[in-house]
Each structure stands twice: as structure tokens, then as C-alpha cells.
C-alpha positions as CSV (number, residue, x, y, z in Angstrom):
1,M,19.2,-5.7,-31.4
2,T,18.9,-4.1,-28.0
3,E,21.3,-5.7,-25.4
4,N,19.9,-7.1,-22.2
5,I,21.4,-6.2,-18.9
6,L,19.5,-9.1,-17.2
7,E,18.2,-12.4,-18.3
8,A,16.6,-15.0,-16.1
9,R,16.0,-18.4,-17.7
10,D,13.9,-21.2,-16.4
11,V,14.4,-20.2,-12.7
12,R,12.9,-22.5,-10.2
13,K,12.7,-22.2,-6.4
14,S,10.8,-24.2,-3.7
15,F,10.4,-23.7,0.0
16,G,9.6,-27.1,1.5
17,G,6.7,-28.4,-0.5
18,V,5.7,-25.0,-1.9
19,K,6.9,-24.2,-5.4
20,A,7.4,-20.4,-5.4
21,L,8.9,-20.3,-8.9
22,K,8.1,-23.0,-11.5
23,G,10.5,-22.1,-14.3
24,V,10.1,-18.4,-14.9
25,S,12.1,-16.4,-17.5
26,M,12.5,-12.7,-17.9
27,S,14.8,-10.2,-19.6
28,I,15.5,-6.5,-19.0
29,R,17.1,-4.3,-21.6
30,K,19.8,-1.8,-20.9
31,G,18.3,1.6,-20.1
32,E,14.7,0.2,-20.0
33,I,12.0,0.7,-17.4
34,H,10.4,-2.8,-17.0
35,C,7.4,-3.6,-14.8
36,L,7.2,-6.9,-13.0
37,A,3.6,-7.4,-11.9
38,G,1.5,-10.1,-10.2
39,E,-0.6,-10.7,-7.2
40,N,0.9,-11.3,-3.7
41,G,2.5,-14.8,-3.6
42,C,3.0,-15.0,-7.4
43,G,6.8,-15.2,-7.1
44,K,7.9,-11.6,-7.7
45,S,9.9,-11.2,-4.5
46,T,11.4,-14.6,-4.8
47,L,12.9,-13.8,-8.2
48,I,14.2,-10.5,-6.9
49,K,16.0,-12.2,-4.1
50,I,17.5,-14.7,-6.4
51,V,18.8,-12.0,-8.8
52,S,20.3,-10.0,-5.9
53,G,21.9,-13.1,-4.4
54,F,19.8,-13.4,-1.3
55,Y,18.3,-16.8,-2.4
56,E,19.9,-19.6,-4.2
57,P,17.8,-21.0,-7.1
58,D,17.0,-24.7,-7.3
59,A,17.5,-24.6,-11.1
60,G,17.9,-22.1,-13.9
61,E,20.4,-19.4,-14.9
62,I,20.9,-15.7,-14.3
63,T,22.9,-13.6,-16.8
64,I,23.9,-10.1,-15.8
65,N,26.0,-7.9,-18.1
66,G,26.8,-10.9,-20.2
67,T,28.1,-13.1,-17.4
68,T,26.0,-16.2,-16.6
69,Y,25.5,-17.5,-13.1
70,D,23.7,-20.6,-11.9
71,R,24.0,-19.1,-8.4
72,I,24.9,-15.5,-7.8
73,T,26.1,-14.1,-4.5
74,T,25.1,-10.8,-3.0
75,A,28.7,-9.5,-3.5
76,Q,28.7,-10.6,-7.2
77,A,25.3,-9.0,-7.8
78,I,26.5,-5.7,-6.3
79,R,29.7,-5.8,-8.4
80,E,27.5,-6.3,-11.4
81,G,25.6,-3.1,-10.5
82,V,22.4,-4.7,-9.1
83,Q,20.8,-2.7,-6.4
84,V,17.5,-3.5,-4.7
85,I,15.3,-1.0,-2.9
86,Y,12.8,-3.0,-0.8
87,Q,9.5,-1.7,0.6
88,D,11.1,-1.2,4.0
89,L,13.8,0.9,2.2
90,S,16.6,-0.6,4.5
91,V,17.5,2.8,6.0
92,F,18.7,3.2,9.5
93,P,16.2,5.5,11.3
94,N,18.5,6.2,14.3
95,L,21.3,7.5,12.0
96,T,21.6,10.9,10.3
97,V,20.9,11.5,6.6
98,M,24.6,11.7,5.8
99,E,25.4,8.6,7.8
100,N,22.8,6.6,5.9
101,L,24.0,7.9,2.5
102,A,27.7,7.2,3.2
103,I,27.5,4.0,5.2
104,N,28.2,1.6,2.3
105,H,31.0,3.7,1.0
106,Q,32.5,4.0,4.5
107,L,32.3,0.2,5.1
108,M,34.0,-0.5,1.7
109,A,36.8,1.9,2.5
110,G,37.6,0.1,5.7
111,G,39.7,1.7,8.4
112,T,39.2,2.3,12.1
113,L,38.8,6.1,12.1
114,V,35.7,8.0,10.9
115,N,36.4,10.7,8.5
116,W,33.4,13.0,9.0
117,S,34.4,15.5,6.4
118,G,34.7,12.7,3.9
119,I,31.3,11.3,4.9
120,R,29.7,14.6,4.4
121,R,31.3,15.0,0.9
122,T,30.2,11.5,0.0
123,A,26.6,12.1,1.3
124,E,26.3,15.5,-0.6
125,A,27.5,13.8,-3.8
126,A,24.9,11.1,-3.4
127,A,22.1,13.6,-2.6
128,A,23.0,15.6,-5.7
129,L,22.3,12.5,-7.9
130,T,18.6,12.6,-7.1
131,G,18.0,16.2,-6.0
132,L,17.5,15.2,-2.4
133,S,17.4,18.4,-0.3
134,V,17.3,17.8,3.4
135,D,19.4,18.6,6.4
136,M,22.3,16.2,6.4
137,T,22.4,16.1,10.2
138,E,18.7,15.2,10.6
139,L,17.8,11.8,11.9
140,V,16.2,9.7,9.2
141,E,13.3,8.7,11.5
142,N,12.1,12.3,11.3
143,L,11.8,12.4,7.5
144,S,8.9,11.7,5.3
145,L,8.6,8.3,3.5
146,A,9.3,10.0,0.2
147,D,12.6,11.5,1.5
148,K,13.6,8.1,3.0
149,Q,13.0,6.6,-0.5
150,L,15.3,9.2,-2.1
151,I,18.0,8.3,0.5
152,A,17.8,4.7,-0.5
153,I,17.9,5.5,-4.3
154,S,20.8,8.0,-3.8
155,R,22.8,5.4,-1.8
156,A,22.2,2.8,-4.6
157,L,23.6,5.2,-7.2
158,L,26.8,5.7,-5.2
159,S,27.4,2.0,-5.7
160,N,27.6,2.4,-9.5
161,A,24.1,0.9,-10.0
162,K,23.3,-0.3,-13.5
163,L,20.1,-2.1,-12.6
164,I,17.9,-0.7,-9.8
165,I,15.1,-3.0,-8.6
166,M,12.3,-1.1,-6.8
167,D,9.9,-3.4,-4.9
168,E,6.5,-1.8,-4.6
169,P,8.0,1.7,-4.2
170,T,4.7,3.7,-4.2
171,T,2.7,1.7,-1.6
172,A,2.6,4.4,1.0
173,L,3.2,7.5,-1.2
174,A,0.7,10.3,-2.0
175,K,0.1,11.2,-5.7
176,K,2.4,14.2,-5.6
177,E,5.2,12.0,-4.2
178,V,4.6,9.3,-6.8
179,S,5.0,12.0,-9.5
180,R,8.3,13.1,-8.0
181,L,9.5,9.5,-7.9
182,F,8.6,8.9,-11.5
183,G,10.5,12.0,-12.5
184,I,13.6,10.7,-10.8
185,I,13.1,7.3,-12.5
186,K,13.0,8.9,-15.9
187,R,16.2,10.8,-15.1
188,L,17.9,7.6,-14.1
189,Q,16.8,6.0,-17.4
190,A,18.2,8.9,-19.3
191,A,21.5,8.2,-17.6
192,G,21.5,4.7,-19.0
193,I,20.3,2.9,-15.8
194,S,17.8,0.1,-16.1
195,I,14.8,0.0,-13.7
196,L,12.8,-3.1,-12.7
197,F,9.7,-1.6,-11.2
198,V,7.7,-4.1,-9.2
199,S,4.0,-3.1,-8.8
200,H,0.5,-4.4,-9.0
201,K,-1.0,-0.9,-9.7
202,L,-2.1,-0.8,-13.3
203,D,-2.1,3.0,-13.6
204,E,1.5,3.0,-12.6
205,V,2.4,0.3,-15.0
206,F,0.9,2.3,-17.9
207,E,2.6,5.5,-16.8
208,I,6.2,4.5,-16.1
209,S,7.1,1.3,-18.0
210,E,7.8,0.5,-21.6
211,R,7.5,-3.3,-21.2
212,F,6.0,-5.6,-18.6
213,T,6.1,-9.1,-17.3
214,I,3.3,-10.7,-15.3
215,F,3.7,-13.7,-13.0
216,R,0.8,-15.8,-11.6
217,S,1.3,-18.7,-9.1
218,G,5.1,-18.8,-9.8
219,E,4.7,-19.0,-13.6
220,N,5.1,-16.6,-16.6
221,V,1.8,-15.4,-17.9
222,V,2.8,-12.8,-20.4
223,T,5.5,-10.3,-21.4
224,G,5.0,-7.5,-23.8
225,D,4.9,-3.8,-24.6
226,T,2.9,-1.7,-22.2
227,G,1.3,0.1,-25.1
228,G,-0.6,-3.0,-26.0
229,L,-2.1,-3.4,-22.5
230,D,-5.4,-2.1,-21.1
231,D,-7.1,-2.3,-17.7
232,R,-9.2,-5.4,-18.5
233,K,-6.3,-7.4,-20.0
234,F,-4.0,-6.4,-17.1
235,A,-6.6,-7.5,-14.5
236,Y,-7.1,-10.8,-16.3
237,Y,-3.4,-11.6,-16.7
238,M,-2.9,-10.8,-13.0
239,T,-5.7,-12.9,-11.6
240,G,-7.1,-15.2,-14.3
241,R,-10.5,-13.6,-13.6
242,E,-12.7,-11.3,-15.6
243,F,-13.9,-8.2,-13.8
244,A,-16.8,-6.1,-15.0
245,E,-16.7,-2.3,-14.7
246,E,-18.9,-1.3,-11.8
247,R,-20.1,1.9,-10.1
248,F,-22.0,1.9,-6.9
249,A,-25.6,3.1,-7.0
250,A,-27.2,3.9,-3.6
251,G,-30.9,3.3,-3.2
252,A,-33.2,5.5,-5.2
253,V,-34.4,7.1,-2.0
254,P,-31.5,8.2,0.2
255,G,-31.7,6.7,3.7
256,E,-32.0,8.8,6.8
257,P,-28.9,10.5,8.2
258,V,-26.7,8.2,10.3
259,L,-23.5,10.1,11.0
260,E,-23.3,13.9,10.8
261,T,-20.7,16.5,11.8
262,R,-21.3,20.2,12.4
263,A,-18.4,22.6,12.3
264,L,-16.0,19.8,13.5
265,T,-12.5,21.2,14.0
266,L,-9.2,19.8,15.0
267,E,-6.4,22.4,15.4
268,N,-3.6,21.8,12.8
269,G,-5.8,19.1,11.2
270,F,-9.1,20.3,9.8
271,Y,-11.5,23.1,10.2
272,D,-15.3,23.6,10.2
273,V,-16.2,20.3,8.6
274,S,-19.9,19.7,8.2
275,L,-21.1,16.5,6.4
276,T,-23.9,14.0,6.4
277,L,-23.5,10.3,5.8
278,R,-26.8,8.4,5.2
279,K,-27.9,4.9,5.7
280,G,-27.0,2.6,2.8
281,E,-24.7,5.1,1.0
282,I,-21.0,5.1,0.3
283,L,-19.7,8.6,0.8
284,G,-16.1,9.3,-0.4
285,I,-13.7,11.8,1.0
286,T,-10.5,12.6,-1.0
287,G,-7.7,15.1,-1.0
288,L,-4.0,15.4,-1.4
289,L,-1.5,14.6,1.4
290,G,-2.0,17.2,4.1
291,S,-5.6,18.0,3.2
292,G,-6.9,16.8,6.6
293,R,-8.7,13.7,5.3
294,S,-6.8,11.2,7.5
295,E,-7.1,13.5,10.6
296,L,-10.8,13.6,10.1
297,A,-11.1,9.8,10.0
298,K,-9.2,9.6,13.3
299,A,-11.4,12.3,14.9
300,L,-14.6,10.6,13.9
301,V,-13.6,7.5,15.9
302,G,-11.9,9.3,18.8
303,Y,-8.4,8.3,18.0
304,V,-7.5,12.0,18.0
305,P,-10.6,13.7,19.4
306,A,-11.8,16.9,17.7
307,D,-11.3,20.2,19.6
308,S,-14.7,21.7,18.8
309,G,-17.9,21.1,16.8
310,Q,-20.4,18.3,17.0
311,I,-20.8,14.6,16.0
312,L,-24.3,13.3,15.7
313,L,-25.5,9.7,15.3
314,N,-29.1,9.1,14.2
315,G,-29.8,12.8,14.8
316,L,-28.5,12.9,18.4
317,P,-25.3,14.6,19.6
318,V,-22.7,12.1,20.9
319,R,-19.3,12.5,22.6
320,I,-16.6,10.4,21.0
321,A,-13.4,11.0,23.0
322,S,-11.9,7.5,22.4
323,V,-12.1,4.5,20.1
324,V,-14.0,2.7,22.9
325,D,-16.6,5.5,22.8
326,A,-16.9,5.1,19.0
327,V,-17.4,1.4,19.1
328,R,-20.0,1.7,21.9
329,H,-21.9,4.1,19.6
330,G,-21.6,1.8,16.6
331,V,-18.9,3.6,14.7
332,A,-15.7,1.8,13.6
333,C,-12.7,2.6,11.4
334,V,-10.4,0.4,9.3
335,P,-7.1,2.5,9.6
336,E,-4.8,3.5,6.7
337,D,-1.9,1.6,8.1
338,R,-3.2,-1.8,9.1
339,L,0.3,-3.1,10.1
340,T,0.9,-0.6,12.9
341,E,-2.7,0.5,13.7
342,G,-4.9,-2.3,12.7
343,L,-3.4,-5.7,13.5
344,F,-1.6,-7.7,16.2
345,L,0.8,-9.2,13.8
346,I,2.2,-12.1,15.9
347,Q,-1.3,-13.1,17.2
348,S,-3.5,-15.5,15.4
349,I,-6.0,-14.7,12.6
350,L,-8.7,-16.0,14.9
351,D,-7.8,-13.7,17.8
352,N,-7.3,-10.7,15.5
353,I,-10.9,-11.1,14.4
354,A,-12.4,-11.7,17.8
355,V,-10.5,-9.1,19.9
356,S,-13.1,-6.4,19.7
357,R,-15.7,-8.9,21.1
358,W,-13.7,-10.3,24.1
359,D,-16.2,-9.1,26.6
360,A,-19.2,-10.6,24.8
361,L,-17.2,-13.9,24.3
362,S,-16.2,-14.2,27.9
363,N,-18.0,-15.7,30.9
364,R,-18.9,-13.8,34.0
365,F,-15.4,-14.6,35.4
366,G,-13.7,-13.0,32.4
367,V,-12.6,-16.4,30.9
368,I,-12.9,-16.4,27.2
369,R,-15.1,-19.1,25.7
370,R,-12.7,-20.4,23.1
371,R,-15.3,-22.5,21.2
372,E,-17.5,-19.4,20.6
373,V,-14.4,-17.4,19.5
374,E,-13.5,-20.1,17.0
375,R,-17.0,-20.5,15.7
376,E,-17.5,-16.7,15.3
377,A,-14.1,-16.2,13.7
378,A,-14.6,-19.1,11.3
379,A,-17.9,-17.6,10.2
380,W,-16.3,-14.3,9.3
381,I,-13.4,-16.1,7.5
382,R,-16.0,-17.9,5.3
383,S,-18.1,-14.8,4.8
384,L,-15.2,-12.6,3.7
385,S,-13.3,-15.4,1.9
386,V,-10.1,-14.9,4.0
387,A,-7.6,-17.2,2.3
388,T,-5.8,-19.2,5.0
389,R,-5.2,-22.9,5.7
390,D,-5.4,-22.4,9.5
391,P,-7.0,-19.6,11.5
392,L,-4.5,-20.2,14.3
393,L,-1.6,-19.0,12.1
394,P,-0.2,-15.5,12.9
395,V,-2.1,-12.8,10.9
396,Q,1.3,-11.7,9.5
397,T,1.4,-14.8,7.4
398,L,-1.5,-13.5,5.3
399,S,-1.3,-11.4,2.1
400,G,-2.1,-7.7,2.4
401,G,-5.6,-8.2,1.0
402,N,-6.4,-11.0,3.4
403,Q,-5.1,-8.9,6.3
404,Q,-7.4,-6.1,5.4
405,K,-10.3,-8.6,5.3
406,V,-9.4,-9.6,8.9
407,V,-9.5,-6.0,10.1
408,L,-12.9,-5.6,8.4
409,A,-14.2,-8.8,10.0
410,R,-13.2,-7.6,13.4
411,W,-15.4,-4.5,13.2
412,L,-18.2,-6.1,11.3
413,A,-18.6,-8.6,14.1
414,N,-20.0,-5.6,16.1
415,D,-23.3,-3.9,15.7
416,L,-22.3,-1.0,13.5
417,K,-24.2,2.0,12.4
418,A,-21.3,3.5,10.4
419,L,-18.1,2.1,9.0
420,I,-15.1,4.4,8.1
421,L,-12.5,3.0,5.7
422,N,-9.3,5.0,5.5
423,G,-7.4,3.8,2.4
424,P,-9.4,0.6,2.1
425,T,-7.2,-1.1,-0.5
426,V,-3.7,0.4,0.2
427,G,-1.1,-2.2,-0.5
428,V,-3.4,-4.9,-1.7
429,D,-3.3,-6.6,-5.1
430,I,-5.9,-6.2,-7.8
431,G,-7.9,-9.3,-7.1
432,A,-8.2,-8.5,-3.4
433,K,-9.1,-4.9,-4.3
434,Y,-12.1,-6.1,-6.3
435,D,-13.1,-8.5,-3.5
436,I,-12.9,-5.7,-0.9
437,H,-15.0,-3.4,-3.1
438,R,-17.6,-6.1,-3.5
439,I,-17.7,-6.5,0.2
440,I,-18.1,-2.8,0.8
441,R,-20.9,-2.5,-1.8
442,G,-22.7,-5.4,-0.1
443,L,-22.5,-3.8,3.3
444,A,-24.0,-0.6,1.9
445,G,-26.7,-2.6,0.1
446,R,-27.7,-4.1,3.5
447,G,-28.1,-0.6,4.9
448,L,-24.7,0.2,6.6
449,A,-23.5,3.8,6.2
450,V,-20.0,3.7,4.8
451,L,-17.4,6.5,4.6
452,V,-14.5,5.8,2.3
453,I,-11.4,8.1,2.7
454,S,-8.8,7.6,-0.1
455,D,-6.5,9.5,-2.5
456,D,-7.1,6.8,-5.1
457,L,-9.4,8.7,-7.4
458,P,-10.5,5.8,-9.6
459,E,-11.3,3.9,-6.4
460,V,-13.6,6.6,-5.0
461,M,-15.2,7.1,-8.4
462,S,-16.1,3.4,-8.8
463,L,-16.9,2.7,-5.2
464,C,-18.8,5.8,-3.9
465,N,-22.0,7.6,-4.9
466,R,-20.9,11.0,-3.6
467,V,-17.4,12.4,-3.1
468,L,-16.4,15.3,-0.9
469,V,-13.0,17.0,-1.6
470,M,-10.8,18.4,1.1
471,R,-8.1,21.0,0.6
472,S,-6.0,22.6,3.3
473,G,-8.1,21.2,6.1
474,R,-11.4,22.3,4.7
475,L,-14.2,20.9,2.6
476,A,-13.7,22.4,-0.8
477,G,-16.5,20.8,-2.9
478,E,-18.8,17.9,-3.6
479,L,-19.3,15.8,-6.7
480,A,-22.1,13.3,-7.6
481,V,-20.2,10.4,-9.1
482,K,-22.8,9.6,-11.8
483,D,-22.5,13.2,-13.2
484,S,-18.7,13.5,-12.9
485,T,-15.4,12.3,-14.2
486,T,-12.1,11.3,-12.6
487,E,-10.5,14.3,-14.3
488,E,-13.0,16.7,-12.7
489,L,-12.4,15.2,-9.3
490,A,-8.6,15.5,-9.8
491,E,-8.9,19.2,-10.8
492,L,-11.1,20.0,-7.8
493,S,-8.6,18.2,-5.5
494,M,-5.6,20.2,-6.8
495,R,-7.2,23.6,-7.4
496,E,-5.5,26.3,-5.3
């Protein structure tokens, strides 16, 4: 019988009157890659924080390496070899790579003098464990997210990690970076280290894990071998809902051109991009990291104006030098990073929806008509099914999927001709993803021209009717979804 490194039995936790965990149980075997999945709010993060000693459970037991705790401290968890790598990675952006790698070792060593040669040796030893190859004196804030993640993993291995918990580690990584991470995870497994991989992305669950556990609403739903899982079962276990396979079909007769570009160019971004987006269609643009797809999205709405070329709306050339210009012409963009580019996190849900319409919702003296704001925001909350008990709560209290719906509502409240969605379902769970896809299809069905920019190939294949591929800043090809496969799209994206 395979020995377990971790067993959680009947673990319960409440916050006020909210029951986050209602008696969940889970086991992880030594040297296993185990996926913990579930929608936002299902209790995944609460259990992780209990296992790592950050929260104290109300009831239940945790057994690690054969030792049972009814309450484990962070110090005990670390001594047992438990290391958690959270989504924010917990790196220090203002410190160098070697300082980040060696900081835990240095703190444990104590002393009042800094041994810089010792710090470098420690850092280099940590980097060698994952194959991290960066300048040790570089500030971490200047590194890619993938390298920051390797720093967090390397630092965990220095602490004699036996169980590494990775909380949504691929949320902001490109496909190539995900493959690199998975290779490292497999090497860690070969060295006898157990991995708890927390994710709601079914393709990742299938690719990396041997067993899985799914939570829903703070309760166990199922545990089993990944080999016995398929897309439909996974979605049902996660959400309790049945989802039909859908592909978007634009109207039989394509609508007239709405948004066009002619030889659009942004130095060090993209070159000579000419495309046509028609009324009532969903056009996809995909490509690897660095292909120029995100830069194109920003240029189309004036966030980073193009250097040359033309943008046309309804057949007429327009100048879009700012986001204000874009909105005035009826073009809006839901950005890839909603937390830093799309939302005012500490402001209310209501104000986040209404902010793009302040002028229209103000009187001639500039005073906002609050009743109209509340009425309009409430209508969009109902229309897009934003799950909140109070629209006056800060938008940061919402799940990722509901935050994305708020950004959508903000722009849909305007009179749009074209909507650009850059990574429309990044960081949202599977139920919210289907809801957002349904909303997008409905918008196109009502005649809106929609441009979806994403590196999620199954997403663009199910959501779009045409897909353009970018490579090295240029358009490299076009596929009609009804006549193509995901594999053909991937091959075209990666072709040299």
C-alpha cells in the first residue's frame, strides 16, 4: 500500500456564519502529483491555509509524515516539509534574485552580519535545483512571471520540501511557460517530492496529475484517478451543471465591415497588420507570448497608439490616440489583466460598472445622479448574472469570473460598435467561463462585432468563427473554425 504524506480528515472551518469547509477529507501519496480542483469559493484555499498552519481548523485532523495534528502551526508545517507557492509567489520585487533565494536560509542562520559570498553560494545552489538561469544581481521586479515562479520553487526546495502546494500556478503563464513548469514538476516528482497542484483548468489536470480531488461549496465531490476523467465529467463535478459542446456560428450572410486595419504597425510590437472584423461575428486572434497579439489589442483602443497604418470604422478612417478616442468611436477593450488595468479594486461594484458613463449620469453641474447610477448598474448586474449580495461592496470581494462580468458591463453600458476581449476568461473558473462565452455569443448574435484575443486554443476554437494567427508581430495565417482542428491551429501558431 502506498504511504500517504498528507491526510486531511473531516476538516471544518467557518468564518462568521459562512461555512468554508464542511468536513472535507483528502489524502496525497508520497511522490504523487495530485490535483485539487473546484470553482472559486469552494474551499481550496482555506484547506491549503489550514495544512500550512495559517488558519486553525474548527474541527478535524491533519496528518503529515505520520504525525497527526488537530492544529498545526506554520513552523511545524515547514519542519514537516510543507511549502506553499501562492498565486502572488511571495517574492520581494525590490530585492535581487540571490537575496530572494537565500533570504529564508539567512534568517534561519541568524547573526547580525551579512555573508554575501555565502548568500551567493546558497542562491546558486537553489537555482541549480530547478535550472533557473538568470543574473543573480538582477532585481526580481525586472523578471518575467515564469522566472519569478522558478525563484519561489527554488527557495521552497532549499527548505527540504517534501510536499509543495502550488496554488493556481499557471494563471498568467503562456503555453510555453506552462510546459516548462510541468517539466520541473515532473523532475520534482522523480526526486520523491509530492505536489498538490491547485487548478480549475481541466486540460492541466489531465496533463500533469495522476489523481484528483474536487470540492464544491466546501464539500467533497469526488476523488479518483485522472485517467477515468473526461471534460464533461470534470465540468459537472466542478459546477453541478451539464454543459453542451458549442461552437459559434455567425449569420449565414456576413455582416458589413465594422472595424478594419490597414498596414497597422507599432514598432517593437507588430507590423503591417491588416484585418477586417464584421458585424455579428466573433473573430479570434491567437499566438504565442511575444507574437504581438496583446500589443495589437492595446493599439486598437489607443492604450498604446500605433505608429503607422490606418484604423477604419464602418468604412471611414478614424484616429484613435487614446482610450477616450476609442470609446467615443464605439470601440472598447476588456484588458488581459483586469486587476491592474480593468478594475478599481477598493471601489464599489456599482461604481466600477458606471464609471465609463459618469458624464451621462451627471447633471449640468457635474453632480452624479446616484439613483440613475444605481438603477443602471443594477440592470447590468441582473443582465450578466453578477453574483453579489450587495452592489455597494468593493469589487475586489467578487470572484474572478464576476469581476470579469463587471468589466464587461462597464463597456456594454456604452453604445459600442466593436468589443475587444483580451484573454476574456483568464483566471476564471469553468462555470464562469461558460457563462462569459454565452454572453459573448449573445452579443454577437445581436449584431455586435467581437474580437477575441487569446492563447487558449480550445477557447478560440469554440468561441470564434474565424481565427487569425500572429507570429513574430505579423499575421501568419487564417483558419475557418468549422473546417479546422485545435491541432492545426496549434501547428500554425508554433510554425517557424
